[in-house]
N, C-alpha and C positions, 0 to 999 in steps of 0.2 A: 516654182520654176519661173524664170523670167523669159522675156521674148527673145533674147540673144541665144539662149539655149535652144529654143524652138527652131531658130534659123539654122543653126549648125547641124541640126538633125535633118532638116528638110533639104539641105543642099545636095547630098548624095541622091536623095529621092528625085530631085529635079533632074540630075544627070541621067538617071534611069529613065525618067519619063521622056527626056529629050531623045533617047535612043529607042523609043517604043517601036516595036516591030522587028528589031535586030535579033539575030539568032544567037549573038554572043552575050546574053544577059548573065551578069555576075550574081548568082543566087547567094553567094556568101555574104556579099555586101548588103544585099536586101535583107537577109536574115539578121544581120547585125543591126541594120536600121530598125527592123521590126522589134528586135530585143530592146534597143535603146528607146524606141517609142513605147514599148510595154512598160519600161521603167518609169518613163515620164507619165504614162497613164496611171501607174500605181501610185506615184507620188501625188499626181493630181487628185486621185481618188482619196488618198490619205488626207490631203489638204481639204478636200470637200468634206470628208468625215469630220475633221477637226472644226471646220466652219459650221457644219450642222450641229455639232456638240456645243460650240460657242453660241450658235443661234438658239439652241434649246435652253442653255443656261440663261441667255439673255431673256428668252421668252418666259422662262420660269420666274426669273427675277422681276420681269415686267408684270407677270400675272400676280405675284405677291404684292408688288407695289400697287397694282390696280386694286387688289382686294383691300389693302390698307386704306387706300384713298377712298374707296367706296364706303368703308366703315366710318370714315371721318367726314364724309361729304355733308351728312345731315347736320352735324354740329358746327361745321366750319362754314358759316354763312358768309363771312367777310372775304373768303378766298375763292368763292364759287367760280368767278369769272376766270381767274388765272388757272385754276385746276381744270376747268373745262377746256381751255386752250391747250394745256399740256396733254390732257387726255386725248384731244383731237390729233395732236402731233404724234403721240404714241400710237394712236390707232392707224395713222397713215404709215408710220414706220413699220408697224406690224404687218400692214398690207403689203408694203414693199418687200419685207423679209419673206412673207408668204409667197409673193410672186417669184423672188429669187430662188426660194427653196424649190418652187415648181420647175423653174428653168434648170436648176442644178439637177433635179430629178430627171428631167428630159435629157440633159446632157449625159447623165449617167447611163440612161437607156441607150443613147446613141453610141456611147463608148462601148457598152456591152455588145451592141450590134456589130460595131467595128471589130471588136476582138473576135467575134464569131466569124466575121468575114475574113479577117487575117488568118485565122486558123484554117478556114476552107481554102484560102488562096495558097497557103504554104503547102498544102497537100498536092494541089494541082497547079502550081505556079508556072510550070513550063507550058501548060496548055492554056493558061488563062492570063497571059501577059496584059492583055487589054484590061482585064478586071483589076489587075494589080495597079496598073496606071490609074485606073478609075478610083481605086481605093486610096491611092496616094493622094489624088486630088481631094477625095473625101477627108482623108486625114488632115490635109492642109486646111481644108475648110473647118474641120473639127478643131484644129489647133487655133484657128482664128476665133472659133466659138469659145474655146477655152480661154483664149486671151481676153475675149470680151467678158466672159464670166469672171475672170480674174479682176478685171476693171470693176465689174458690178460688185464683186465681193469687197473690193477696196472701198467702193462707195458705201456699201452696206456697213462695212467696219466703221467708217467715219460716222455714218448715221447712228450706229450702235453706241459709238463714243459720245455722240451728241445726246443720244437717249440716256446714256449713263449720267451725263452732266445734268440732264433734265430731271432724272430720278433723284440725283443728289440734291438738286434744288428743291424737288418735291419733298424729300426727307426733311430738309431744313424748314420748309413750309409746314410740314406735318408736326415738327417739333414745336414750332411757334403756335400752331393750332392746338397742340396738346396743352401748352401753357395757357392759351386762351380758354381751353376747356376747363382747366383747373380753376381759373379765375371765375369763369361762368358758373362752375359748380358751387364755388363758395358763395357767389352772388345768389344763386338759386336757393342754397341752404338758408341764407339770410332772409331771402324773400319768404321761404316756407315758414321760418320762425315768426316773421312779421305777420304772415297770414294766420298762423296758429293763435298769436296774441289777438289779432283782429277777430278771429272766430270766437275766442273766449269772451272778448268784450261784447261781441254781438249776442252771444248766448246770455251773458249777464244782463244785457239790455233787454233781451227777450223775457228773461225771468222777471226783471223789474217791471216790464210792461204788463206781464201776466198778473203780478201782484197788484199793480196799480189798477188794472181792470177789475180785479177781484175787490180791491178796496173801494173802487168807484161804485161797483155793484152794491157792496155793503152800505156805502154811504147813501146811495139812492134808496135802498130798503129802509135804512135808519131814518132817512129824511121823511119817507112816507109814514113810517111808524110814529116818528116825532110829530108829524102833522096831525095824525090821529090822536096822539096823546095830548097835544096842545089843545085840540078841540075838546077832548074829554076833560082836560084840566081846566079849560075855560069854564066849562059847565060846573065843575067842582068848585072852582074859585067863586063863581057866582053864588053857588049854594052856600059855600063857606062864608061869604060876605053876609048872607042872610043870618047864618048861625052866629057870626061874630057880633052882628048887631043885636041879636037876641040875647047873647051872653054878656054883653057890655054892662047891662044893668045888674046881672048877677055878680060880675066882677066888682062893680062898684059897691054892691051890698057886702061882699066878702071883705073888701078893703076896709069898709066901715067897721065890720065885725072884728077884724084883726086889730085895727087901731083901738077899738074898745077893749079887746083882750089885753093888748099891751099895756093899756092904762091900768087895767085891773091887776095885771102881773106886777107892774111897777109899784102899785100902791099896796101890794100884799105885805103884811108885816113879817110873815114867816114863809119859808119855801114850801112847807107842807100844806099851805093854803092852796097850792096849785094842784087841783084835782082833775080826774078824768071828767067829772061832771062839769067843771068849769070849761074844759076844752070842748066838750060836746055841746054845752049850752051856748058856746060862743059861735057855733056854726062853722068852725074851721075844720077842714078835712084832716082828721087825726092820722090818716095813712101816711102823711108826709111830714115826718118829724126829724129829718136829718139834722144832726148837730144841735138838736133841741136841748135846752138846759132845764131838766125837771128834777133837780136834786131835792131830795126830801119830800117830793110830791106823793100824793096818795092816788095811785092808779089801780088799786085793788078791785077785784071782781068786775073787770071790764073786758070787752072783746076788742083786742088790737090785732086780730089776725091779718096777715098780709100787709102789715104796716112796714113802712120804710123808715127805720130809725138808726141808720148807720151813724156811728160816732156820737149818738145821743148820750147825755149824761144824766144818769138816774141814781147818783150816789145817795145812799140812805133812803131811797124811795121805797114805798110799799107797793109791790106788784103782786101780792098774794092772790092766788086763784084767778089771776088775769090770764087770758089766752093769747099768747104770742105765736100761735101756730103759723108756719110758713112765712114768718116775718124775717126781715133782714136787720140784724142787730150787730153787724160787723163793726168791731172796734168800740161797741157801746160799753159804757162804764156803769156797772151795777154793783160796785163794791159796797159792802156793808148794807146791801139792800135786803128787804124782807121778801123772799120769793117762795114762801111755803105753798106747796101744791100748785105752783105756777106751771102753766103748760107752755113748753117750748118745742112742741112736736114739729119735726122737719124744719125747724128754724135754722138760720145761719148766724152763728155766734163766733165767727173766726176772729181771733185775737181779742175777743170780748173779755172784760174784767169782772169777775164775780168773787174777788177775794173777800174773805170774812163775811160772805153772804150766808143767810140762813135759808137753805133751799130743801129742807126736809120734805120728802114726798113729792118733789118736783118731777115733771115729766119731760125728759130730754130725748125721747125715742126718735131715732133717725136724724137727730140734729148734727150739724157740722160744727164741731167744737175745736177745730184745728188751732193749736197754740193758744187756746183760751186759758185764763188764769183763775183757778179755783183754790188757790192757796188759802189755808185756814178756813175754808168754807165748811158748812155743815150740810152733808149730802145724804144723811141717813134715809134709807127707804126710797131714795130717788131712783127713777127708772131711766137708765142710759142704754137700754137695749137697742142695738143696731146703730148706735152713734159712732161718729168718727172722733177718736180721742188722740190723734197724732199730735205729739208735742204738748199735750195739756199738762199744766202744772198743778199737781195735787199735793204739793208740799204742805204738811200740817193739816190736811183735810181729813174729815171724819166720813169715811165711805161705808160705814157699817150697814150691811144688808142692801147695799146698792146693787141694782140689777145690771149686770154687764154682759148679758147674753148677746152673742153675735156682734160685739163691738169690733171696730177695725182700727188699725194703727198704721198710718203712713210712716210715722216714727214713734219710738217708745215714749209713753208719758213720763212725767217727772215725779218722783217720790222722795221723801226724806225720812229721817229716823222717827219723826213724830206722826207720820201719816198712819191712819188706821184703815186697813184694807177691807174690802167688801166682806171677807169671811171673819172679820173681827180681830184678825191678827195684826201685829205691827209689821212693818217692812223689815226685810233682811238685807244686810249689806253683803255684797260679794267681795271677792278678793281685791277688786279694783275700787272699793269704796263706793260702788254704785248701789242704790237702794232699789229693792224690787217688791212689788205687790204681785201675787200670783194670780193675775186676772186671766181668765180664759182667752186664748187667741194671741197672746203676746209671742213674738218670735224670739226664742232664746238662743238662736244660733251663735255659737262661739262664746257664750257666757262662761265666766270663770267663777266657780263657787268653791274653789280649792280651799280646804281647811275651814269652811263656813259651816255653821250648824243650820240645817234645813229641817230639823225635826218637826213632824206634823204638817209640813207644807204639802199642798195638794197640786201635783203636776198632772192630774188626770186629763186625758184628751189633749195633751200638749205635744208640740213637735220639738224635740230636743236633738239638735244636730251639733256635733262637735263641742258639746258642753263639758266643762271640766268639773267633775264631782270628786276628784281625788282627795282622800283624807277628809271628806265631808261627813258630818254627823247626819244620818238619815233615819233617826228613830221615828218610827211610825209614819214615814213619808209615803205619799200615795202617788204611784205612777200608773194607775189603772188606765188601760187603753191608750197609753202614751206611745208615741213613736220615738224610739231611742236609737239614734244612728251615729256611729263613730264617737261615742261618749266615753269618758275616762272615769271609772269608778274604783280605780286601784286604791287600796288601803282605806276605802270608805268604811264607816262603822254604823251598823244598825243593831247593836247588841242590846240596847235598852228597850226597843220595841220593834217588832218585825216590820220590815219594809215590804211594800206590795207592788208587784208588777203584773197583776191579773190582766189578762187579755192584751198585754202590751206586745209590741213588735220590736225586737232588739236585734240590731245588725252591726257587725264590725265594731263592737264595743269591748271594753276590757274591765273585768271584775276581779282581776288577779289580786290576791292578798287581802281582799275585802273580808269583813266579818259580818255575815248576814244570817245569823241563826234563825231558823223558822221563817225565813223569807218565803213569800208566795209568788210563784211564777205560773200559776194555774192558767191553762189555755194560752200560754205565751208562745209566740213564734220566735225562736232563737236561731240566728244564723251567723256563722263565721265569728263567734264570740269566745273570748278567753275567760276561763274560771280557774286559772292556775293557782294552786295553793290557797284556794278560797275556803272559808269556813261557811258551810251551808248545812250544818246539822239540823235535821228536822225540816229542811226546806221542802216545799211542795212544788213539783213540776207536773202534777197530774194533768192528763189530757193535753199536754204541751207538745210542740213539734220542734225537735232539735235537729238541725242539719248543717251542712257545710262543715268547715273545719272548726267545729266547736269543741274545745278541749277543757277537760276537768282534771287534768293530770295533777296529782299531789294534793287534791282537795280533800277536806273532811266533810262527809255527807252522811253521817250515821242517821239512820231512820228516815232518810229522805224518801219522798213519795214520788215515784215515776209511773204510777199505775195509769194504764190506758194511754200512755204517751207513745210518740213515734220517734225513735232514735235512729237516724240514718247511719249507714256504714262508716261515714267519715268522722263520726263523733268518737272521742277518745276518753275512756275512763281509766287509763293506765295508772296503777299505783294509787287509786282513790280508796278512801276508807268509807265503805258502804255498808257497814254492819247494821243489820236490821232494816235495810232499805227494802222498799216494796216496788217490784216491777210487774205486778200482776196485770195480765191482759195487755202488756206493752209489746211493741215491736222494738227489740233491742239488739239489732244485728251489728253490734259495735265491738270495740276492743276493751276488754277488762283485764288485760295482762298485768299480773302482779297485784291486782286489787284484792281488798278484803271484803268478802261477801258473806261473812259469818252471820247466820240467823236471817239472811235475806230471803225474801219470798219471790219466787218466779212462777207463780201460779198462771198456767196457760200462757206463758210468755214465749214469744217467737225469738229464739236465739239462733236461728238459722244463719250460718256463715260467721257467727260471732267468734271472737278469740278470747278464751279464758285461760290462756297459758299461765301456769304458776300462780293462779289465783287461789285464795283460801275461801272455801265454802262450807266451813264446819257448821253442822246443824242447819244448813240452809235447806229450803224446800223447793223442789223442782217437779211439782206435780202438774202433769199436762203440758210440760215444757217441750218445745220443738228443738232437738239437738241436731237436726240434719246439717251435715257438713260443718259442724262446730268443732273447733280445735280445743280439746280438753286436756292437752298434754300438761302434766304436772299439777293439775288442780287437786286440792285436798278436799275429798268428799266425806271426811270423817263424820259419822252420825248424821249425814245428810239424808234427806228423803228423795229418792230418785225414782220417779214414776213418769218418765217422759212419754210423749205420744210417738216420738220418732227418734231413732238413733242413726238412721241411714247416712252413710258417708262420714260419720264422726270419727275423730281420732281420740282414742281412749286415753285416760290419765297416764298409763304406762307407756304411751307413745305408739301403741300398736293400732292398726286399723280396726274398726269395729267389726264384730261378727254379727251375731243376732243382737247383742247389746254389749255394754262395757262393764257389766256387773262383776265379771271375773278378771277385769283388767284395771282395778282401781289403785294398785300399788304405786306409790310415789315416794320420792326421797324427802322425808319430813324433817329429819334431824341434820341434813346437810352433809352426811358422810359419804355421799356418792352412791349409796345402795338404796334401792327401793324398800320402803317399809310397808307393812301390811296396813291397809285402810279398810275399815268396816263401816259401811253405810248403815244408817238406821233401817233402810229398806231399799231394795233395788229390783226393778223388774222392767 
């Protein structure tokens, strides 16, 4: 509402006020004026409300801007002064707005009071003319106040516009400050990285300093120790000086003796004139004979223990009965030498040459003979017990009665066809044309003797792993106490003379199709081994222990002896010919399905849980036998002697469960016509 509108309303009121006190007051006009004034007041109130809302919005915007500014003040150091000025201006405007708001509130109160008065005046206007006039003046005054307020509002609006511009400017500053913050953040990150690098460098320097301090401490300690050592050494040097002076004359004497010896050696007509007596009489230390040339010399019957004679040459020399114990003869050449009964106990003869030497009765106990050459040497009755024979060449050597007890081999020694082995036998060539002497302790792992004759060879106490004996002749071969693991004996033949495995341990091996009549496996431990279709007639397994999947299927084992043996349930004798076999006192809880047990003896045999289905036991003897839970279905007991200790749980030959015994249930189909035939045992109870 503008001021001209206020004037048009006030004019009729002025006329009324000019006639104050007259009796002809026009109430209709007054009421119209009041209504018009009420409209103006309502409009003013609406305008005031809008202004308050605008002020509230501006105040809220200002609060948000102030909060944003406060959040950025810390980081925006470069704009502190400008922001402070703007904040001051905003604070002043806020105070002005607050003041205007208070004035508007007061005006609203006055207007409300005036409306109350107008209402009161309207009721008693005829009696309160004076009050109406007064109210008219008040209204005029209020109109003036409203006009003044309108002016203030305009001023405040302008101020708000200015504040808006300032806020916009501040927003621009905030944006710039945000960019500065990003830049500063990057710079800070870079500084942090630089600080991290610097810290790492400082730590490394600190570690270096610590190590340096430790090294310095050690150096100080070592220096102190060295000082003490220097003092001690000085004393020792002084003492040594005295000793050197004392020995100088001895050295001169030895030099003279050596020169004399050299003259004598040079003037010798024959090498054999160089004797141990000559060496000893010359006063030279015989302990140090490295690279000495003593070819053809006579060094017999002397004591050269602990001598150092590496690479010495004693070709054709006589060293009989001389003691070289603990001496070093590495690389020495004693070829064609005479070393009868010479003692080399615990000596070192690595790569030494004794080819064609005569060393009968020599003592090499405990000596290291690695890669030594004994080719064509005579070593009869020599003692090599405990010696190292790795890679030794025994080609053409005679080792008859040589003692090889507890010898060791880093690699196998070398033999040829002319070597005579310690047991007096010649060597045997394997399928790969390698020659072998059967010396105790040699590792035969993987050896191939397929098709080779090993008759009479002694493998007792040896370890045989994955050795191929297939189709090998083993007449009279001895495997006593041998360990036989994963070996192949298929088609091997020992029909000329029984092969023996007494006390041996046999695992995972295969004897299928071998011919081993009367072979001896007494007290053997046999596990997971195959004897398929093997000829073992008359073989002895007494007191042996057979377990695992050991299979004899299809083998011929007539008169074999299993007395006192233990045959576990996994052992299989299916379809085996066991005529006349002896299982007395054995534990044979095994499978005999379809086997021939005619005339076999089961005296006091434990057949508990065994399976004798369709076996033939004509004239067999079962005295004292344990048939508990034994399957006897289809077995032919014709003329058998049946006097078991127990029938409990057995299945009788006719397939019926046992009652008291099976004596009345022996009928089986003998002729194969499908009908059971009468079977009469020799006796049954």
